[in-house]
VMD Tcl script that draws the C-alpha trace (Angstrom):
set ca {
  {0.17 0.21 0.11}
  {1.41 3.12 -0.79}
  {1.69 6.02 1.66}
  {-0.51 8.17 -0.43}
  {-3.55 5.95 0.08}
  {-4.27 7.11 4.09}
  {-3.43 10.79 2.59}
  {-6.19 10.42 -0.06}
  {-8.69 8.89 2.59}
  {-8.25 11.67 4.79}
  {-8.92 13.78 1.49}
  {-12.08 11.89 0.70}
  {-13.26 12.49 4.53}
  {-12.65 16.18 4.27}
  {-14.72 16.22 0.97}
  {-17.69 14.54 2.81}
  {-17.48 16.97 5.42}
  {-17.57 19.81 3.16}
  {-20.60 18.06 1.35}
  {-22.69 17.57 4.63}
  {-21.90 21.09 5.63}
  {-23.11 22.62 2.47}
  {-26.52 20.92 2.86}
  {-26.97 21.16 6.85}
  {-29.92 23.16 8.04}
  {-31.92 23.03 11.53}
  {-35.36 22.74 9.65}
  {-35.61 19.22 8.04}
  {-34.86 15.89 8.90}
  {-31.80 15.75 6.44}
  {-30.32 18.62 7.77}
  {-31.08 17.98 11.43}
  {-28.96 14.34 10.71}
  {-26.09 16.00 9.16}
  {-25.45 18.01 12.11}
  {-25.72 15.03 14.34}
  {-23.36 13.27 11.85}
  {-20.74 16.37 11.71}
  {-20.45 16.24 15.55}
  {-19.31 12.93 15.33}
  {-16.73 13.51 12.81}
  {-14.79 16.07 14.66}
  {-12.33 15.07 15.92}
  {-11.78 12.16 13.61}
  {-10.66 8.98 15.12}
  {-6.98 7.83 14.65}
  {-6.38 5.29 11.74}
  {-6.16 1.75 13.00}
  {-6.50 -0.26 9.81}
  {-4.89 -0.27 6.34}
  {-6.09 -0.07 2.80}
  {-5.03 -2.90 0.58}
  {-6.39 -3.24 -2.74}
  {-9.70 -5.01 -2.81}
  {-10.69 -8.15 -4.54}
  {-14.47 -8.30 -3.91}
  {-16.09 -9.16 -7.13}
  {-18.34 -6.17 -6.89}
  {-15.30 -3.80 -7.68}
  {-15.84 -4.97 -11.14}
  {-18.51 -2.26 -11.50}
  {-16.49 0.56 -10.18}
  {-15.31 1.76 -13.44}
  {-18.89 1.80 -14.79}
  {-20.09 3.52 -11.57}
  {-17.30 6.33 -11.82}
  {-18.73 7.39 -15.14}
  {-22.20 8.02 -13.90}
  {-21.92 11.33 -11.58}
  {-22.89 14.69 -12.55}
  {-21.89 18.37 -11.65}
  {-23.52 18.10 -7.98}
  {-20.92 15.00 -7.37}
  {-17.81 16.23 -9.01}
  {-16.21 16.96 -5.89}
  {-16.67 13.63 -4.43}
  {-15.83 11.70 -7.40}
  {-12.66 13.64 -7.39}
  {-11.71 12.36 -3.76}
  {-13.19 8.93 -4.19}
  {-11.37 7.84 -7.63}
  {-7.77 7.68 -6.22}
  {-8.58 5.55 -3.22}
  {-11.83 3.71 -4.42}
  {-10.00 0.44 -5.27}
  {-8.09 0.41 -1.69}
  {-11.32 0.67 0.45}
  {-12.37 -2.06 2.50}
  {-15.19 -3.62 0.12}
  {-17.04 -6.36 1.52}
  {-20.65 -8.03 1.55}
  {-22.98 -6.05 3.48}
  {-26.56 -6.05 4.64}
  {-28.16 -5.03 1.05}
  {-26.50 -8.80 0.09}
  {-27.41 -10.61 3.30}
  {-29.81 -13.36 2.89}
  {-29.40 -13.20 -0.96}
  {-25.93 -15.03 -2.03}
  {-26.65 -14.12 -5.55}
  {-26.37 -10.44 -4.99}
  {-22.70 -10.81 -3.41}
  {-20.98 -10.36 -6.60}
  {-23.16 -7.35 -7.69}
  {-23.34 -5.21 -4.03}
  {-20.60 -4.47 -1.67}
  {-20.05 -1.69 0.89}
  {-16.55 -0.09 2.13}
  {-16.99 1.15 5.67}
  {-14.42 3.82 6.36}
  {-15.24 5.16 9.62}
  {-17.24 2.81 12.24}
  {-16.98 0.32 15.10}
  {-14.70 -1.96 13.16}
  {-13.68 0.21 10.32}
  {-10.02 1.53 9.51}
  {-11.29 4.56 11.43}
  {-12.63 3.33 14.59}
  {-15.48 5.20 15.91}
  {-18.18 3.41 18.09}
  {-21.05 6.28 17.57}
  {-20.95 6.22 13.63}
  {-20.87 4.36 10.48}
  {-19.78 6.24 7.23}
  {-18.77 4.48 3.84}
  {-19.69 3.77 0.30}
  {-22.15 1.45 -1.13}
  {-21.78 0.02 -4.69}
  {-24.40 -1.48 -6.59}
  {-24.31 -3.35 -10.19}
  {-26.59 -2.39 -12.76}
  {-30.15 -3.89 -13.18}
  {-30.03 -5.10 -9.47}
  {-32.76 -5.54 -6.79}
  {-31.46 -5.02 -3.16}
  {-34.04 -6.78 -0.90}
  {-36.11 -4.52 1.64}
  {-34.60 -4.23 4.80}
  {-34.86 -1.76 7.91}
  {-32.65 -0.98 11.00}
  {-32.68 0.73 14.34}
  {-30.26 3.66 13.37}
  {-31.27 6.67 11.22}
  {-29.44 6.45 7.87}
  {-28.54 9.04 5.33}
  {-27.71 8.31 1.83}
  {-26.54 10.48 -0.74}
  {-26.09 9.37 -4.24}
  {-22.98 9.83 -6.13}
  {-23.43 8.21 -9.30}
  {-26.21 6.36 -11.20}
  {-29.94 6.47 -11.33}
  {-32.31 3.96 -9.12}
  {-35.80 3.83 -7.76}
  {-35.56 4.09 -4.04}
  {-38.71 2.70 -2.19}
  {-39.32 3.64 1.40}
  {-42.28 2.27 3.49}
  {-43.90 1.71 0.21}
  {-43.38 5.00 -1.59}
  {-41.01 5.16 -4.60}
  {-39.16 8.08 -5.71}
  {-36.26 8.42 -8.57}
  {-32.94 9.11 -7.31}
  {-30.27 10.90 -9.14}
  {-26.82 11.85 -8.52}
  {-26.69 14.60 -5.97}
  {-29.93 13.28 -4.04}
  {-29.92 12.97 -0.25}
  {-32.51 10.10 1.04}
  {-33.00 10.02 4.68}
  {-34.15 6.89 6.39}
  {-35.74 7.15 9.81}
  {-35.29 4.38 12.27}
  {-37.16 1.23 11.35}
  {-38.24 2.25 7.96}
  {-38.25 -0.16 5.39}
  {-36.46 0.46 2.26}
  {-35.01 -1.22 -0.94}
  {-33.36 0.00 -4.06}
  {-33.77 -1.08 -7.79}
  {-31.14 0.18 -10.16}
  {-31.45 0.89 -13.82}
  {-28.95 0.22 -16.34}
  {-26.27 2.47 -14.21}
  {-23.99 1.12 -11.68}
  {-24.80 3.01 -8.47}
  {-22.44 4.26 -5.85}
  {-23.72 6.16 -2.69}
  {-22.25 7.62 0.38}
  {-24.28 6.15 3.82}
  {-23.92 7.36 7.24}
  {-25.38 5.89 10.25}
  {-25.42 7.82 13.59}
  {-25.21 5.18 16.20}
  {-24.37 7.34 19.06}
  {-27.77 6.82 20.63}
  {-27.72 2.92 20.63}
  {-26.17 0.67 23.26}
  {-25.08 -1.36 20.55}
  {-24.34 -1.56 16.90}
  {-27.64 -1.53 14.81}
  {-29.73 -4.70 14.27}
  {-30.56 -5.39 10.99}
  {-33.55 -7.44 9.49}
  {-34.59 -8.37 5.82}
}
mol new
graphics top color blue
foreach p $ca { graphics top sphere $p radius 0.5 }
foreach p [lrange $ca 0 end-1] q [lrange $ca 1 end] { graphics top cylinder $p $q radius 0.2 }
display resetview
């Protein structure tokens, strides 16, 4: 691993802070959650892991995913591109109970209880979903904030569907049931879960 990778991950985290600060507002659920998240990002915990090049099969879709951004996500893509293949990609909730999705869906947690940057109160990372993929419906006890970086998808929450494009924030309140259908695009999202108020890591069910 080159010494530039951790430095570039710091750049990515800094870009994430900028993205969140630009959107924060005390008057809507997204803004309120962003304020809670930002309080967990300062100070940043010390690095306790490393960043080898990932061999998760879903990383085959990285090249396609990086092409599907827009002007609203250029800054994030500039920060993500140098490090994306060295993030800790692994199977996550979206493929839990659905082995056929494991080559098509992965998450890379950068900050979290077991992430390279250890934080017991916050999960922050990227999710990668292949084209034409249905992620199973699921819910969890922690609120979750997602930001679409690339690709188009149908995002369904509590039975209500919306079309999501790059630059869109999506807020999931605790226990809300949500699922994702991707289109012909590969989708890359930022996800953040504030777990500071929970006695434990979130419990997921599908």
